[in-house]
N, C-alpha and C positions, 0 to 999 in steps of 0.2 A: 604637649599635651595631647593624649589622643580622640578622636573625633567618633564619639558614634550614635548608629542611626535607627533603624528599625530594629526593637527588641533586642536593643545591648549588641548589633552586630557591626562591626567598626566599617566607617564610612569608606568605601572605597571596595571593599573585602568582595564584595557581591561582582555576579557577573552581570553586563547588559544585557537585557534581553530584549525581542523585537518587538514591538507594538503589534497589535490585534487589529485590524482595518475592516474584514468581513468574514460569514463565515460564509462556508460553503465551498464549491469550485466551481471549475468550467462544463458546463452541461456537456455529458458525453453521447448523447443520441438527443431522440425529439421525445423528451420528459422534462419534468419541471426541474428547475434545478433551483430556486427558492426556497427556504426551509415551508413557509406559510404553506405554498405550491404541493410541497412534495407529502405534507401529512393530511391537505384533503385527498390528495390521490390514493395516498394510504390507506390511513386510519380512518377516513371519512368514507371512503368511495370501496375498499377492498376489503373483502371479509376474510383471508388469511390475515393481512395484514392485521389489522383491528383485533381478528383474534390472537395473535401470536403478542402483541401488546399488551390486552388485557390479562392475559395468562400470565405475563408476568410483573406487571405492577399491581393486579390485586392481592396476586401472591403476596409478592413484598408489603404488601400494607398491610395482609391481614395473617403474617408472622409474629410471633409471641416477639416479648423483649425481656433483657434483662440489663439492669446496670448494677456496676458495682464499682468499687476503689474509691468511691466519694464516701460521705456520712451518709447514715440511712436517711436524713431527714433531704438531702440532695439527691441521693438514688430516687427518691421518691418525684419528686421535683420534674430529674430530668426525663422519665418516664413521662408523667401527666405532660410535661412540655412538647415531647415526641408523639403522646397519641392524641393532641386535643386536634380536634377539627376548626381549622381558621380559614372563615368567609365560605363553609360549606364543603372545605377540601382536605382530605387527611392528609399529612406532611410528608408519610413514609410511600407513599403512592403514589401522589404529586411528585418526588423527586424523581422516584423511580422511571416515571415513566418521562420526564425531561432528561434524565440521563441518557436511557435508552434513545429519545430521539433526536433530542439535537446536541445530546454529549457534553451537557453543563446543567446545574441544578446550583440555584442560588436560594439561600435562606437569611433571608430579615431579619435580625434577632431585635424585637422591643422589649425596652427595658423599663421598670418601673419610675417614681420616683425617687427611687434610691439606687436607681443604675442595674437591679437585679434583671435577667430576664422571667417578662413574663409569659412572651408570646413567642411562638417561632412562624416564619408568613414563607409561604415556598413565591418565588417571586417569578412570572415567566420569563426564560433565557432570552427568547428571539428580542425582547423588548432593553436587553442589558450589554449596556457596551463598557470597554475596561479602560477606568481613568490613571496613567501611568505617571512617574516621574521623571526624571533628565533620564537615568538608567534603565526604564523601561520595567519598572516595578508598582504592583498596583498600589495604588493609593486610595481610590475611590469609583464609583460605581457609579454609569449613568442610566438612570430608569424611563424609558421614554413611552409613553400609553397616549398616540393620536400628537397634540401640540403641546403638551406638558411633559415638563422633564424635572426630572427627582434628581438629585446628587445625594448619592450614599457613602457615606465615608467608610472603607475597609474597618475604621478601628475606632472605638468611642476616646472620649478624653481622657481618658485612665490606662489606655490600652487594650484594652479589651476588643474581640472582637465582636464589628456589630454586622458584618455582611459574612456569610461562609459561602465561599465558593468551591463547589462542587466540580469533579471533572473527568470525562472520558481521558485518555489518552493520546494525544496526539501529536504527532510525529513533524507538524510545519507550522506549530506555532503554540509559543510558551503560555499565550492567555486562557486561550477558548479550546474546551474541548470535542472530539469527533464522535457525531452519533453514529448513529444504526440506517438512520432514516438514508441518507444518500446513498449507501451500499444496494441497500432494497429496489432505490426508486426505477433502476431497469425493468428487474423481475416486474416489479408493482407495473408498471405501463405495458409489458407483455399481457402479466395475467389481464387488465383493463381492456386492451386491446383486442384477445381472444374471447372477450366476454361481451365483446361490443360486435363483434363477429360474428360470432351465434346468434345473440338477441336477432341482428340480420336474417339470416339465415334462416331463424324461424317465422319473419316475418313474410319471408319471401317463399314458403314452404321447403326450405332448407334445400334451395336449386334455384338456379335463373329457370324462371318459369317457360322463358321459350323464346322463340322467334316469329311475329306476325311475317306472312311471305304472300307478298305481291305479284301478281302474274298475271295481267290483262290479254295476253295471248298475243301482243303489240310489247315490239322488240324498243327498250326503252322509255317506257309507260312509267310513271311516276303516281303518288297520289298527289292531290293538289293540298298546300298549305293549309287552307280550312278540313279537308278530309282526314287530314292528318293528326292537325288537333285534337278534331272529335274522336274519332278514334283513339288516341292514346288517352283520352282524359274518360270515355267507358271504360278503357281497361282497367285503370287505377279505381273507378268507381265500384266496377262488380265484381272484378276475377283479383287485385293484389289484398296479399295479409291473410293469415294464419285463418278470420273468418271462413273467406272466400273459394278456401281449398277445396280442388274436389269437382269444382260447382261447372256444369256443360257449358260450350262456348259453341253457338251458333255462327258462322262464317258464311259469306254474300260477296259476291260481284270480284271476283278474281282472290280473294283471301284463301289462303292454308297457312296451317300451325306447325310449326317446325321446333320439335322440344330440343331440350338440348340439358346436357347433366356436368355434375362438377364430376369428376375422379375420387375414392376413399382418402386418398393423401392431400389432395385440397380441402376436402372435409372435415378430417381428423385433427382437432384441434384438442381432442381430450391430452392424449400424449406432450402439447407442448403448455397447456396450462398447466397440468399436475407438474413438470421440471420449472417453470416459474414460482408456481408456491412452494415447491420443498427449497429454492433461493431466496426465499422472502421470508419463510420460518429456518431457515438456514442465518440468515442477516440478523433476526435476531434473538437468535441462541436458542430455540425452541425445536423437540425435538418434533421431528413432520408426525409422525406417528399421534403425538397429543391433539394435532389439528384433524384429524382424519382422512389424512392424505393417503395412496394406495403406494403397494410397493415399496414400502420400508421396510425393512428385513433385519436393519441396524438392531434391534432394542428386540430381546425377546417377550416382553410383555409391556404394559400398560406402567407396569410398578416399576420396570425397568427406566423407561423412558419418563417415566415422571422425577425420578431419581436423578438420571443426569440431566434437568431441568435444574430441581435445586443443588447441584452439584456444583454445577458450570455454569450457569445463568444467575439464577436468585439471592444464591451465598456469597458469590462475589460482589454484585450490585450492593447489597446490602452491607457487606466489610465496608464501602468505600461510603456510605450516604453514611451508615452508625458513626465508623470512625470518624467522619467530617465533621457530624454535628455534635461528639461527643470534645475533639479538639476545640470547637469552637467556640464550647461550654464551659470548659476547663479553668479558664480563669475566675469563674465564678464557681467553679465547683469543681475544685481541686481533684484532682487523681480519678476522675469520672471515669467508666469506660461502658459503651453500649455494644448488646451484641446479640445476635438471634439467640432466644433459646431452644436447644435442637432437641431438646428431651420435647418438644412438644411441637415436633415438625412429623405430620405421620408417614411424611413421607419417606423418612429416612428410620420409621422404627425398626424396620430390618434388623438395619445396621446397629442399632442401641442394641436390640438383640444378644446378637451376635457378641458385641463387647462384653456385655457378660457372664455369656457361655463362658468364652473366653479365661473371663475375671473368677470366677468362678472356680473353673478348673486348675488355676494357677495355686496349685498350695506352696508354691515357695514365699509367695508373695501376703505379708500380714494385712492384719487389715482398713487399716488406717491408710498402707499403700496402693488399696485396691480403691478406697475412697476418693484418695487423690489422682487416681487414672481418672478416674468417671468424673472427678468436674466437685465432687464435693467437700465439705470439711470434715476433717477428722476431729477425731473425741479432742474436747477441752480447748476445741478453737473456736474463737468469737468470730463469729460469722458477720 
């Protein structure tokens, strides 16, 4: 007698997977290594990272979708589930954000009384851990919010998917995906440090103010502790900061002013910040031109940059998200396929126009063959 396990697979026929214990890796420098700290430093504190993430996630969330393969009623239901905002969050935009930053996206399928899906909710990935069987295959998920832990089964009693797990490829973990936030942490730290340095320079009139030299005419003479403290306090109150820049100074009692300056190389952090900003954009798959970064000659214009963003970043991300959701809903909606409606993506309109022109000039193709190549139904075909 042959024993079968998950979805009819013979027991013992599946390879053993390694357990996932933690997300992230060792710190490679003096910047945050935990996911929450990395998000705070990048998305909340760095304008380049925040804009790059918003460009990708908002474009993904606003893309027009099409459903096919299932019945007309199920296609309409699937689109309604995907477009529905649960707890104020758009599903696709939230999943795009989670996959981009964390590398994982978890979708809980909430059923009605008859077991049919009625809501899709995106779970915070940093709160989720994977429960595995003896061979390391996922069977459930632990969702932790402070001291409360909920156990969510991967499948319901009828063998249908209850939690959809989307993940970016990770060469070192069988269960958890690899996000972009870790790779961007170094450039984010450099960019933030350069901003802090420049702010400090502005607070000090963009240079070390100088040095007060005490010369009483006697060798080895120094100010008393009380004189030094009083002089320091007066300097901070009357001359430090941008508002006091240029104020004249009256010196007496053997004091003289020795001006100091910085070299241009020490003060020029513009190139350093631009380099770090380009690396941040690279980590999130956004052409630097779209973030207003100087010195980017890779793209001829914004149209080409936007097209590259969609082709290289947004569409692959959407294919992963929509493919995973369709697979999770397919037990309840057989044959379901979800995809981006490319005809309604303005950034790709010129590609569609070029295809129309090529097909219009292809006299060796019939009208039905041209319609099929454009993804349209042929005459007499039921859609």
